[in-house]
C-alpha positions in Angstrom: -35.6 -3.3 -37.4 -36.1 -6.1 -39.8 -38.1 -5.3 -43.0 -42.1 -5.4 -43.6 -44.0 -7.4 -45.9 -45.7 -5.3 -48.6 -48.4 -5.5 -50.5 -47.6 -7.1 -53.9 -48.9 -5.0 -57.1 -51.8 -6.1 -59.4 -50.9 -7.3 -62.6 -52.8 -5.8 -65.2 -56.0 -7.9 -66.5 -55.3 -9.5 -70.1 -57.5 -7.6 -73.0 -61.2 -9.4 -73.0 -64.3 -8.4 -75.4 -66.7 -9.3 -72.7 -68.9 -6.6 -71.1 -67.4 -5.4 -67.6 -68.3 -6.8 -64.7 -70.9 -4.6 -62.6 -68.2 -4.1 -60.1 -64.6 -3.0 -60.5 -61.9 -5.4 -59.5 -60.1 -4.1 -56.7 -56.7 -5.6 -55.7 -56.2 -6.0 -52.2 -53.5 -3.7 -50.6 -51.8 -2.7 -47.4 -49.6 0.1 -46.0 -45.9 0.2 -43.9 -40.2 0.6 -40.2 -38.3 2.8 -38.9 -35.9 1.0 -36.9 -35.4 -1.2 -38.1 -34.9 -0.7 -42.7 -34.8 -3.2 -41.3 -32.5 -1.3 -39.1 -34.7 -3.4 -36.0 -34.8 -6.9 -37.5 -36.7 -6.1 -41.1 -39.8 -3.9 -41.8 -40.4 -2.0 -44.9 -42.5 0.5 -46.6 -44.6 -0.8 -49.4 -43.1 -0.9 -52.4 -39.5 0.4 -51.5 -37.8 -1.6 -54.5 -39.9 -1.8 -57.2 -43.9 -1.6 -56.7 -46.3 0.7 -57.1 -47.9 3.4 -54.9 -50.1 1.9 -51.6 -52.3 5.0 -52.1 -52.9 4.1 -55.8 -53.8 0.8 -54.8 -56.3 1.4 -52.0 -60.2 1.1 -52.7 -59.9 1.7 -56.1 -59.6 5.3 -55.6 -57.1 6.2 -58.5 -58.5 6.8 -61.9 -55.7 4.9 -63.4 -52.6 3.1 -62.3 -49.1 5.2 -63.1 -47.4 3.2 -65.6 -43.3 3.2 -65.5 -41.4 3.3 -69.0 -39.8 0.5 -70.1 -36.0 1.8 -69.3 -37.5 2.5 -65.8 -39.1 -0.9 -65.2 -35.7 -2.5 -67.0 -33.8 -1.0 -64.1 -35.9 -2.0 -61.2 -36.0 -5.5 -62.3 -32.1 -5.4 -62.9 -31.7 -3.5 -59.7 -34.1 -6.2 -57.8 -32.2 -9.5 -59.6 -28.9 -8.0 -58.5 -29.9 -7.9 -54.6 -31.4 -11.3 -54.9 -28.4 -12.7 -56.4 -26.4 -10.7 -54.1 -27.5 -11.8 -50.7 -27.7 -15.1 -52.5 -23.9 -15.2 -52.8 -23.6 -13.7 -48.9 -25.7 -16.9 -47.7 -23.6 -19.4 -49.7 -20.7 -18.1 -48.2 -21.6 -18.4 -44.7 -23.0 -21.9 -45.5 -19.6 -22.8 -46.6 -17.8 -21.1 -44.0 -19.5 -22.8 -41.3 -19.5 -26.1 -43.0 -15.8 -26.2 -43.6 -14.6 -24.5 -40.1 -17.9 -26.0 -37.6 -17.8 -22.8 -36.0 -19.1 -18.9 -36.6 -15.9 -17.8 -35.6 -14.3 -15.6 -37.8 -17.7 -15.8 -40.4 -18.1 -11.9 -40.1 -14.7 -11.1 -41.3 -15.1 -13.9 -44.0 -18.2 -12.0 -45.9 -17.9 -8.5 -44.3 -16.7 -6.8 -47.6 -20.0 -8.4 -49.7 -22.1 -7.5 -47.1 -21.2 -3.8 -46.7 -21.3 -3.5 -50.6 -24.9 -5.1 -51.0 -26.1 -3.2 -47.9 -24.6 0.0 -48.8 -26.1 -0.4 -52.6 -29.3 -0.6 -51.0 -28.9 3.6 -50.4 -30.2 3.3 -54.6 -33.5 2.4 -53.0 -33.7 6.5 -51.2 -32.9 7.6 -54.9 -35.5 5.9 -56.3 -38.1 7.7 -53.3 -36.6 11.2 -54.3 -36.7 10.7 -58.3 -40.1 9.3 -58.3 -38.7 5.5 -59.7 -41.1 4.1 -57.0 -44.2 5.4 -55.6 -43.5 5.3 -51.7 -42.2 7.8 -48.4 -38.6 9.0 -49.0 -38.7 9.7 -45.3 -39.7 5.8 -44.2 -37.1 4.2 -47.1 -34.7 6.5 -46.0 -35.0 5.3 -42.2 -35.2 1.6 -43.2 -31.9 1.7 -45.4 -29.9 3.9 -42.7 -30.7 1.8 -39.9 -29.2 -1.2 -41.8 -26.2 1.0 -42.9 -26.0 2.1 -39.0 -25.7 -1.5 -38.0 -22.9 -2.7 -40.6 -21.0 0.2 -40.3 -21.4 2.0 -36.9 -21.7 -1.3 -34.9 -20.0 -4.1 -35.8 -17.8 -2.5 -38.6 -16.3 0.0 -35.9 -16.5 -2.4 -33.0 -14.2 -4.9 -34.4 -14.4 -6.7 -31.0 -17.7 -8.0 -31.4 -17.9 -9.3 -34.9 -17.5 -13.0 -33.4 -20.6 -12.4 -31.3 -23.5 -14.7 -31.4 -25.8 -12.0 -32.1 -24.1 -10.5 -34.9 -24.7 -13.9 -36.6 -28.2 -14.2 -35.4 -29.3 -11.0 -37.0 -26.9 -11.2 -40.3 -29.1 -14.9 -40.8 -32.4 -13.0 -40.5 -31.1 -10.5 -42.8 -30.3 -12.7 -45.3 -33.4 -14.9 -45.6 -35.5 -11.6 -45.1 -33.4 -10.0 -48.1 -33.7 -12.7 -50.2 -37.3 -13.3 -49.9 -38.1 -9.5 -50.5 -35.7 -9.0 -53.4 -37.1 -12.2 -55.2 -40.6 -11.1 -54.4 -40.4 -7.8 -56.0 -38.5 -9.8 -59.0 -41.3 -12.3 -59.7 -43.9 -9.5 -58.9 -42.7 -7.1 -61.5 -42.3 -10.1 -63.8 -46.3 -10.9 -63.4 -44.8 -14.6 -62.4 -45.2 -14.5 -59.0 -45.1 -18.2 -57.4 -47.5 -18.6 -54.0 -44.4 -19.9 -52.1 -42.4 -16.3 -52.7 -45.5 -15.1 -51.7 -46.2 -17.0 -48.9 -43.2 -16.9 -47.4 -42.9 -12.9 -47.7 -46.0 -12.6 -45.9 -44.9 -15.7 -43.2 -41.2 -15.8 -42.7 -41.5 -12.4 -40.8 -43.7 -13.5 -38.1 -40.6 -15.3 -36.5 -37.7 -13.6 -38.2 -38.5 -10.0 -37.2 -38.4 -10.4 -33.4 -35.3 -12.8 -33.8 -33.5 -10.1 -36.0 -34.3 -7.6 -33.4 -33.1 -9.5 -30.5 -29.9 -10.1 -32.1 -29.7 -6.5 -33.4 -30.3 -4.8 -29.6 -28.1 -8.1 -28.1 -25.2 -6.9 -30.8 -25.3 -3.1 -29.5 -25.3 -4.2 -26.0 -22.2 -5.8 -26.4 -20.6 -3.0 -28.1 -21.3 -0.6 -25.2 -18.3 -1.7 -23.4 -15.8 -1.2 -25.9 -17.7 2.4 -26.9 -17.6 3.3 -23.5 -13.7 2.8 -23.0 -12.6 4.0 -26.2 -15.2 7.1 -26.5 -15.1 6.9 -30.4 -17.4 9.0 -32.3 -18.0 10.8 -28.8 -17.0 14.9 -28.7 -15.9 16.0 -25.7 -16.0 19.8 -24.1 -14.6 22.1 -24.2 -14.3 23.0 -27.3 -14.6 25.5 -30.4 -17.9 24.8 -31.5 -19.1 24.3 -27.9 -20.9 20.9 -28.7 -20.9 17.7 -27.0 -22.0 14.1 -28.2 -21.7 10.9 -26.2 -21.9 7.6 -28.7 -22.3 5.7 -25.7 -25.4 7.4 -24.7 -26.9 7.7 -27.9 -26.6 3.9 -28.6 -28.5 3.8 -25.0 -31.4 5.9 -26.9 -31.1 3.4 -29.9 -31.7 0.4 -27.9 -34.6 2.2 -25.9 -36.5 3.2 -29.1 -36.9 -0.3 -29.9 -39.4 -0.8 -27.0 -42.5 1.5 -28.4 -41.4 0.5 -31.9 -41.4 -2.9 -31.8 -45.0 -3.9 -30.9 -46.3 -1.1 -33.2 -44.6 -2.3 -36.1 -45.2 -6.1 -35.6 -48.6 -5.7 -35.2 -49.0 -3.6 -38.1 -47.2 -6.2 -40.4 -49.6 -8.8 -39.1 -52.4 -6.7 -40.1 -50.4 -6.3 -43.8 -50.2 -10.1 -43.5 -54.4 -10.9 -43.1 -54.9 -8.4 -46.0 -52.8 -10.0 -48.8 -52.8 -13.6 -47.7 -56.6 -13.7 -46.6 -58.1 -10.6 -48.3 -59.6 -9.3 -45.3 -60.6 -5.4 -45.2 -59.5 -3.8 -42.0 -60.5 -0.2 -41.6 -57.6 1.6 -39.4 -58.8 4.4 -36.7 -57.1 7.7 -37.2 -54.9 8.7 -34.6 
């Protein structure tokens, strides 16, 4: 699916000689995608590319926030700037192509190398989680990133006949806007200079982008089904020496069906996050 908003990391208070307040200041926090990573359009675990641990922020439970080393911080800033720039390049290429050609036909073929590079480069976010560079769920981040890569490599790359479908351009536009907003949010947040517009965009754009991205992804997978069924790609038929069968066509049907229960849960979860961050609401979620 698409990626969900995450809480802004609280910047440390500046040094002061004045006595501490009666009650400690607690920064509002929010929690997390399965397919989406955004992919189902665009949802993501908090802090996936640069923020602190959610558990450390909630309710002031942590005695002291974890601090990153200067090298780690510099790397994360570099990574997020690079990803912001990469998706900006992709956006400019898409706009330029459409202005020159007057059609989206052939657009995917024109920008596919840039798209594949930067979307695959996002695998580093799983490594960040694995080595504790960011304090977030490796499982959720892995699902987010791998779902996007699935759409890029195992759908649009593998089934070339669908690359000119309107639905492909639909989810590409959603991804591009989402990622520019997301990575710029991370970058400014880590530099402690987060413009309000970036924060506002991070927690408002998804209201439209998330369902539109989901529709684009579902329509793209649906368009690929006839070609997958005819070609038998990625399928394993019996008999074979391993006595195992796999039908990629039915696998895609299962993937599409998984959007039905996941989308409402993720979407309303993101709306709760939005209220927490933008309006400071304290929302107690019941345990399952």
